[in-house]
C-alpha positions as CSV (number, residue, x, y, z in Angstrom):
1,M,70.0,227.9,190.4
2,T,67.1,229.9,189.0
3,D,63.6,228.4,189.4
4,L,62.5,228.4,185.8
5,S,58.9,227.7,186.7
6,L,58.6,231.2,188.2
7,L,60.3,233.3,185.5
8,S,57.6,233.9,182.9
9,F,54.8,234.2,185.4
10,T,56.3,237.5,186.4
11,P,54.4,240.2,184.4
12,T,56.6,242.2,182.1
13,K,58.1,245.2,183.8
14,H,57.7,248.5,182.0
15,S,59.5,251.8,182.2
16,E,57.8,254.5,184.3
17,S,59.2,257.3,182.1
18,K,60.1,256.0,178.6
19,T,57.6,255.0,175.9
20,H,57.7,253.4,172.4
21,K,55.2,253.2,169.6
22,A,53.1,250.0,169.9
23,T,50.0,248.6,168.2
24,E,47.2,248.4,170.8
25,W,43.9,246.6,170.7
26,Q,41.1,249.0,171.8
27,G,38.1,246.9,171.0
28,K,36.4,245.2,168.1
29,K,37.9,246.4,164.8
30,T,39.6,249.2,166.7
31,I,43.4,249.3,166.4
32,Q,45.6,252.2,167.5
33,V,49.3,252.8,167.4
34,N,50.0,254.7,170.6
35,D,52.8,255.6,173.0
36,H,53.0,252.6,175.3
37,A,55.3,252.1,178.3
38,L,58.6,250.7,177.2
39,P,59.1,247.0,178.2
40,L,62.1,246.2,180.3
41,L,64.1,243.1,180.9
42,T,62.2,241.3,183.6
43,D,64.4,238.3,184.4
44,Q,67.9,237.2,183.6
45,H,66.9,235.0,180.6
46,D,65.2,237.9,178.7
47,V,66.3,239.5,175.5
48,M,65.1,242.9,174.4
49,L,64.6,243.3,170.6
50,K,64.5,246.6,168.7
51,I,61.9,245.6,166.0
52,T,62.8,245.9,162.4
53,A,59.9,244.0,160.8
54,T,56.7,242.6,162.1
55,A,53.6,241.2,160.4
56,I,49.8,240.9,160.8
57,C,48.9,237.2,161.0
58,G,45.6,235.7,159.9
59,S,45.1,234.6,163.5
60,D,45.4,238.2,164.6
61,L,42.1,238.8,162.8
62,H,40.4,236.7,165.5
63,L,41.5,239.3,168.0
64,Y,40.6,242.2,165.6
65,L,37.1,240.8,165.4
66,N,37.0,240.3,169.2
67,A,36.3,236.6,168.6
68,M,38.9,235.3,171.0
69,P,38.4,235.6,174.8
70,G,40.9,237.3,177.1
71,M,41.6,240.6,175.4
72,K,41.9,243.9,177.3
73,K,42.0,247.4,176.0
74,G,45.6,248.5,175.5
75,D,47.0,245.0,174.9
76,V,49.9,245.2,172.5
77,L,49.4,242.9,169.5
78,G,51.7,240.9,167.2
79,H,53.4,237.6,167.4
80,E,55.4,237.6,164.1
81,F,58.4,239.8,164.5
82,M,62.2,240.1,164.3
83,G,64.8,242.7,165.0
84,V,68.2,243.6,166.4
85,V,69.2,242.6,170.0
86,E,69.2,245.8,172.1
87,E,69.9,244.2,175.6
88,V,70.3,240.8,177.1
89,G,69.8,239.4,180.6
90,S,72.7,238.0,182.6
91,E,71.9,234.4,181.9
92,V,71.6,234.8,178.1
93,T,74.5,233.0,176.4
94,K,73.6,232.8,172.7
95,F,72.9,236.4,171.9
96,K,74.6,239.8,172.3
97,K,73.7,243.4,171.5
98,G,73.6,243.9,167.8
99,D,72.7,240.4,166.8
100,R,69.9,240.0,164.3
101,A,67.2,237.6,165.3
102,V,63.7,236.3,164.7
103,A,61.4,235.6,167.6
104,S,59.1,232.5,167.9
105,F,55.4,233.4,168.4
106,E,55.2,230.8,171.2
107,L,57.3,230.8,174.3
108,G,59.1,227.7,175.5
109,C,61.1,227.4,178.7
110,G,63.4,224.6,177.5
111,Q,63.3,222.7,180.8
112,C,59.8,221.3,181.2
113,L,58.7,217.8,180.1
114,F,57.2,219.1,176.9
115,C,60.1,221.4,175.9
116,K,62.5,218.5,176.5
117,H,60.5,216.6,173.8
118,D,60.6,219.6,171.4
119,Q,56.9,220.2,172.0
120,F,57.5,223.9,172.8
121,S,54.0,225.1,172.0
122,S,52.8,222.9,174.9
123,C,55.3,224.4,177.4
124,D,54.2,223.9,181.0
125,T,56.0,227.0,182.3
126,T,55.2,230.1,180.2
127,N,51.4,230.6,180.4
128,P,49.9,231.5,183.7
129,S,46.3,231.6,182.3
130,T,43.7,229.7,184.4
131,Q,41.0,230.3,181.8
132,Q,42.7,227.9,179.4
133,G,42.6,225.2,182.0
134,D,38.8,225.7,182.3
135,L,38.3,225.6,178.5
136,Y,40.7,222.8,177.6
137,G,41.7,220.9,180.7
138,D,45.2,222.2,180.2
139,R,47.3,225.1,178.9
140,T,49.3,225.9,175.8
141,A,52.6,227.8,176.0
142,G,52.5,231.5,176.4
143,F,52.2,233.5,173.2
144,H,53.4,236.9,172.3
145,G,50.6,239.4,171.8
146,Y,47.7,237.0,171.8
147,S,45.4,237.8,174.7
148,H,45.5,237.0,178.4
149,L,44.3,233.5,177.5
150,T,47.9,232.8,176.4
151,G,49.7,234.8,179.1
152,G,49.0,238.4,178.3
153,F,52.5,239.1,176.9
154,D,53.2,242.3,175.0
155,G,53.3,241.6,171.3
156,G,55.8,242.7,168.6
157,Q,53.9,245.1,166.5
158,A,55.9,247.7,168.2
159,E,59.3,249.4,168.3
160,Y,60.6,247.1,171.0
161,A,59.7,243.7,172.5
162,R,60.8,241.6,175.5
163,V,61.5,237.9,174.6
164,P,61.5,235.6,177.6
165,F,63.9,232.7,177.5
166,G,65.7,234.4,174.6
167,D,68.3,231.7,174.1
168,L,65.4,229.3,173.1
169,N,62.8,231.6,171.6
170,L,65.1,233.5,169.2
171,I,67.0,232.3,166.1
172,K,70.0,234.2,164.8
173,V,69.7,235.0,161.1
174,P,72.5,235.7,158.6
175,S,73.1,239.2,157.2
176,D,72.8,238.0,153.6
177,L,69.1,237.2,154.0
178,S,66.6,240.1,154.1
179,D,64.1,240.6,156.8
180,N,61.3,239.6,154.4
181,Q,63.0,236.3,153.7
182,V,63.3,235.2,157.3
183,L,60.5,237.1,159.2
184,F,58.0,234.2,158.8
185,L,60.2,231.8,160.6
186,S,58.4,233.4,163.6
187,D,55.1,231.7,162.7
188,I,53.5,231.2,159.3
189,L,56.3,229.4,157.5
190,A,56.8,227.1,160.5
191,T,53.1,226.6,160.7
192,G,52.9,225.8,157.0
193,W,55.6,223.1,157.6
194,H,53.8,222.0,160.8
195,A,50.6,221.4,158.7
196,T,52.5,219.0,156.4
197,E,54.1,217.3,159.4
198,L,50.7,216.7,161.1
199,G,49.4,215.3,157.8
200,N,52.6,213.3,157.2
201,V,52.8,214.6,153.6
202,H,55.2,212.5,151.5
203,D,56.1,211.4,148.0
204,G,53.1,210.9,145.7
205,D,50.4,212.4,148.0
206,S,47.5,214.4,146.8
207,V,46.9,217.3,149.2
208,A,43.9,219.6,149.6
209,I,44.3,222.8,151.5
210,W,41.3,224.8,152.8
211,G,42.3,228.5,153.0
212,C,44.4,230.3,150.4
213,G,45.9,232.7,152.9
214,P,49.6,233.0,153.8
215,V,49.7,229.8,155.9
216,G,47.8,227.9,153.2
217,I,50.1,229.1,150.5
218,L,53.3,228.3,152.5
219,A,51.8,224.9,153.4
220,A,51.4,224.2,149.7
221,Q,55.1,225.1,149.0
222,C,56.1,222.9,151.9
223,A,54.0,220.0,150.6
224,H,55.6,220.4,147.2
225,I,59.1,220.1,148.4
226,R,58.1,217.1,150.5
227,G,57.0,215.3,147.3
228,A,53.3,215.8,147.0
229,K,52.2,215.1,143.4
230,Q,49.0,217.1,143.5
231,I,48.1,220.2,145.6
232,I,44.7,221.8,145.5
233,M,43.9,225.2,147.1
234,I,40.3,225.8,148.2
235,D,39.0,229.3,148.9
236,N,36.2,231.7,147.7
237,Q,38.4,234.7,147.1
238,Q,39.5,234.4,143.5
239,Y,42.2,237.0,143.8
240,R,43.9,234.9,146.5
241,L,43.7,231.8,144.4
242,D,45.1,233.6,141.4
243,F,47.9,235.1,143.5
244,A,48.8,231.7,144.8
245,K,48.9,230.2,141.3
246,S,51.1,233.0,140.1
247,K,53.6,232.1,142.8
248,L,53.3,228.3,142.6
249,P,52.2,227.3,139.1
250,Y,51.8,223.7,140.0
251,L,48.7,224.4,142.2
252,Q,45.2,223.4,141.2
253,L,42.5,225.8,142.3
254,L,39.0,225.3,143.6
255,N,36.7,228.3,144.3
256,F,33.9,227.0,146.5
257,D,31.5,229.8,145.5
258,D,31.7,228.5,141.9
259,T,32.0,224.8,142.6
260,K,29.2,224.5,145.3
261,D,29.9,220.8,145.9
262,V,33.5,220.8,147.2
263,V,33.5,217.1,148.1
264,K,32.4,215.9,144.7
265,S,34.9,218.2,143.0
266,L,37.8,216.9,145.1
267,K,36.9,213.3,144.4
268,E,36.7,214.1,140.7
269,M,40.1,215.9,140.7
270,T,41.9,213.2,142.7
271,G,40.1,210.1,141.6
272,H,39.6,208.9,145.2
273,G,39.7,212.0,147.5
274,P,42.9,213.7,148.8
275,D,45.4,211.7,150.8
276,V,45.8,214.7,153.1
277,C,43.4,217.5,153.9
278,I,44.8,220.6,155.6
279,E,42.6,223.1,157.4
280,A,44.3,226.5,157.4
281,V,41.3,228.8,158.0
282,G,40.1,228.9,161.6
283,F,37.0,229.2,163.5
284,H,35.4,232.5,162.6
285,Y,34.7,231.7,159.0
286,T,31.4,229.9,158.6
287,K,30.0,228.3,155.4
288,T,26.5,227.1,156.5
289,L,23.5,229.0,157.8
290,A,23.1,226.4,160.6
291,D,26.6,227.2,161.9
292,K,26.0,230.9,161.7
293,I,22.8,230.6,163.7
294,Q,24.3,228.3,166.4
295,M,27.3,230.6,166.8
296,A,25.2,233.7,167.0
297,L,23.1,232.0,169.7
298,M,26.3,230.8,171.5
299,M,25.2,227.2,171.0
300,E,28.7,226.5,169.6
301,T,31.8,228.6,169.4
302,D,33.2,227.1,166.2
303,P,31.8,225.8,162.9
304,A,31.9,222.2,161.8
305,S,31.2,222.8,158.1
306,M,34.8,222.8,156.8
307,L,35.9,220.0,159.1
308,N,33.0,217.9,157.7
309,E,34.0,218.7,154.2
310,M,37.5,217.4,154.9
311,I,36.1,214.3,156.5
312,M,33.8,213.6,153.6
313,A,36.3,214.4,150.9
314,C,39.4,212.7,152.3
315,K,40.4,209.3,150.9
316,K,39.7,206.3,153.1
317,R,42.5,205.9,155.6
318,G,43.6,209.5,154.8
319,R,45.0,212.1,157.2
320,L,43.5,215.4,158.4
321,S,45.7,218.2,159.6
322,I,44.3,221.2,161.5
323,V,46.4,224.4,162.0
324,G,43.6,226.9,161.7
325,V,42.8,228.3,165.2
326,Y,39.7,226.9,166.9
327,A,38.4,228.2,170.2
328,A,36.2,225.6,171.9
329,T,33.1,223.6,170.8
330,V,31.4,222.5,167.6
331,N,28.1,220.8,166.9
332,G,27.3,218.4,164.1
333,L,30.8,217.0,163.6
334,N,30.5,213.9,161.4
335,I,32.4,211.6,163.8
336,G,30.7,208.6,162.2
337,A,32.3,209.2,158.8
338,F,35.6,209.9,160.5
339,M,35.5,206.6,162.3
340,E,34.1,204.5,159.5
341,K,36.6,205.8,156.9
342,G,39.5,205.0,159.2
343,L,40.8,208.6,159.1
344,S,43.4,210.1,161.4
345,M,43.5,213.7,162.6
346,A,46.2,215.7,164.1
347,A,46.2,219.4,165.2
348,G,48.0,221.8,167.4
349,Q,49.9,225.1,167.8
350,T,53.3,225.0,166.1
351,P,56.4,224.2,168.0
352,V,58.4,226.7,166.0
353,Q,61.8,226.0,167.5
354,A,61.6,222.3,166.4
355,Y,61.5,223.4,162.8
356,W,63.2,226.7,162.2
357,F,66.8,225.6,161.8
358,K,65.7,223.2,159.0
359,L,63.5,225.8,157.5
360,L,66.3,228.4,157.6
361,D,68.5,226.0,155.6
362,L,65.7,225.5,153.0
363,I,65.5,229.3,152.7
364,K,69.2,229.6,152.2
365,E,69.0,226.9,149.5
366,G,66.2,228.7,147.7
367,K,63.8,225.9,148.1
368,L,61.4,227.9,150.4
369,T,60.6,231.5,149.4
370,P,58.2,232.7,152.2
371,E,58.6,236.4,151.2
372,M,56.4,235.6,148.1
373,V,53.2,236.0,150.2
374,I,53.8,239.6,151.0
375,T,51.6,242.1,149.2
376,H,51.8,245.1,151.4
377,E,54.7,246.7,153.4
378,L,53.5,249.6,155.6
379,P,54.9,251.8,158.3
380,L,54.1,250.6,161.8
381,T,52.0,253.7,162.2
382,E,49.6,252.4,159.5
383,A,48.8,249.2,161.4
384,A,45.1,250.0,161.6
385,H,44.9,250.3,157.8
386,G,46.8,247.1,157.5
387,Y,44.3,245.2,159.7
388,K,41.4,246.7,157.8
389,I,42.5,245.7,154.3
390,F,43.7,242.2,155.5
391,N,40.4,241.5,157.2
392,D,38.2,243.0,154.5
393,K,40.2,241.3,151.7
394,T,40.5,244.6,149.8
395,D,43.3,246.0,147.7
396,N,44.2,242.4,146.8
397,C,45.7,242.0,150.3
398,V,47.3,238.6,151.1
399,K,50.0,239.5,153.7
400,V,50.9,242.8,155.5
401,V,54.3,243.5,156.9
402,L,54.8,246.5,159.2
403,K,58.2,248.3,159.4
404,P,58.8,250.5,162.5
405,G,61.5,252.4,160.7
406,M,59.5,253.0,157.5
407,T,58.0,256.4,156.6
408,A,54.7,256.8,154.8
């Protein structure tokens, strides 16, 4: 019997003679597609994918800006990817060469306490990082392509990728659905759904979503099919708000550069404050000078401004849902208002495998259309350009998909 606790702690083996094209982090705002040593099957539960589509996630921008600890030059990026099975380990039973599959961004083992409760993003097996324990008192699961803080696994913005525990961390997808329709099962669609689960969105709710990026837009569609009566998108990029409205006409929009007082506006729009407030932004976007100064001086790592807006705006006894990535500490959090209003808050990385079969069915039924967020499809070799326009919010960029087989 294989000792599962040891498998994913073994660093990925690489070929000494063969290479593939892979997107490497070389420092702040420096992305290169280089010849990288080809990953190999490292244990008998592995699956090797030949990548057909991969995406740049909003959380990849934290790495791009060198705002997340644990990056090393030459790390292969990317945690949203899919492809065709190239090779399987001897213990893999659900996949064979030629199968088409989407990979989960996080890696479960299927056997630990958390995985047995479908809490795959909290897997106790797949992340060997000791740094996370120092920061958080515990570890998340390992993640593809997301720093050595989450295990140092090669990512999928490449021609090939190793997927540990392939039977659990891959989902087979049907041939009648395009790559663009199913790719985001890997992360952002599942995370959009997770946001509504954390907020317990149900019939009749009013929902406010901070961040009109791909996760925020997909969270809005998920909230709609769960019965929300009012969905308000909050951002300061008008082109993103207009794009979301063009895809989901039922949305109400709030540009905080124009509005200034977001809390007052939300109370006026809802009559009492939203039932559910969803944070789909993350830690490196600051709204106040105080946060900017404290972060620059390393007095805090993350801003409290958006969290405080949520606390102040939310209806009494309402629910806060946080799926934007936060790194460590904040100052000035209005815990008093949170307590006195009787709010609840839930957060966490997405246990993708707990949702993706349901989400695949909703895609087949036409109720979820995740491909709607794609604005740019580029060859893998143009990854650096994709990162730049996504981060700089130029060329009306909302979501970039990279295709290894695509030519310029």
